[in-house]
N, C-alpha and C positions, 0 to 999 in steps of 0.2 A: 813296220811294226816291229820287226827283227831288227833293224838298223838303231830305234830310238831306246829299245830293251837290251841293246848291249847281247842282243840274239837271247836273251833270256827266254822270250817270247817266238817264237816260229807261226808264222804266219798261218802254215798250215793246217796247224794244231788248234788255233786258235778257230779258223773255219771250220773243221769238226765239232768243235764245240759248239759255237754257232747254229749249225746246224744238227744236232745233234747226234751226230754220228760216235760221237766220243763222250763218254763221262767224265764232268770234271769234279774233285774233291771239294770240299768245302773249303779249306785252306789254300787250295787253288785258285778258286772261284775270288776268294779272297785277297791273293795278292793279284789276280788279273783287276779287279775294282780299283785296287790303291794305284797300279799303272795306270789306268784311267782317272784317277782322280774323283772316283761317282761312287756314292753307295750301293753297296751288294745289291741292294732291291731293285738297282736299273739293270742289273744283268740278268734277273729272274723272270720268269713268265709272270705275267699279271692271271692271278686266279680268279679274282674276282670277273664275274660275267660282265661283260662290255654290253651295253645297251648301244647300238649303232644306227644312223639314219642315213639314207639315201643320200650324195651328194647332192642330188636335184630335189630333195625334199625342203619344203619350206613349212618352218616353224612358226607358229603365229603367237604372239606375244599380246597379252591382255595389257595393255600400257595403263588403264584406268586402275586396276589390278596392281599393276607393279608400281604406282604413284602411290598405294596404301603400306607397301612394304617399307621398313626403315632404312633411310638412306646411309645408313651405315654399314649394312648389309648389301641393299641392293643398289647402292650408288656407281660402280662401276656398268652394271648392267643398263642403267639408266642412262647414264654418259655414253656408252655403246648404240642405244637406241636411239638416243639426241642425234647423235653425228651420223646414223645411216639415214634417218627422217630431213634433215639439212640437206645432205648431198642428194636426195630422193625428190626434195622439195614436199615433201607429204609431210602434212601437220594436220592430218584428222585427228590423233591424238587418243584413238580407240584402241587402236590394233597395228600391230607391226608385224610384216613377215620377212622371218631371216630365213637365211641358208643353213644347212646343218654346218659348212664351214665354217658361219659364225659363231655357231654354238661351240666347236673344238676351239675357236679363237680367244672367245669368252671362257673357256675352262680354263684353257692356259693361263688369264688373268686370276681367276678363281682359286688357279692350283689346286683342282679337281679333276676328276676324270669328265668327257662329256656324259658318259652316263650316269654321274654323281650330279650332275651340273642339273642334269634333267629332272632327277629325283628332285631337286632344290625347288627347281622354278615349280615344278607340279606343287611342292608343300606350299609354296606362295601361294600359290593358286593363279600363278600368271598364265599355264597354258593346261592342255588335257581337259580332262571334263569339267574341271573350275572356270577354264577360262572365261566363261560369260561373266557379264558385269553382275555386279550385284542387285537384287530387286527388293529397296525398302518400302515397307509397308509405312503408309503414315495413317496414326490413328488420330 
C-alpha cells in the first residue's frame, strides 16, 4: 500500500483505521476511498441489521409460488433453482432446498444483502410462513 500510494498511505495507519484503533476524518476517508477507487460507503460498517443463516441451514423455496412471481423480477432465482434441480436430478417441481451459501450468491446476483433477499422472498411468499402452496376453493 505504501509503495502504490507513493508513501501517502502507511500500512500501519490504515491497519489502525481498519481495527478501529484510530479515528479517521471524513476528508481522509474520502481520500482513502479514492485511492481504492470505491465509494466511501464501502469503507463504512453497514448500519442495517443483518439477518444471517447458519451456513448449514437449508432454505426451502416453494417453486410453485416462485412460478407465480413475474419473470422480470424472479428470473434470476428461477434460473438458479432450475440449474440446481438439473444438477441434482430433482424435478419434483414443488420445493427446493438451498444452502445459506446459495442465498449469498443469489443476493450478489440481485445486488442486495442476503437479509434483503430473504425479505424479498418472504414478500413473494416463496419462503417463510407463506411457503405452503395456495389452496383454491372451487365454487
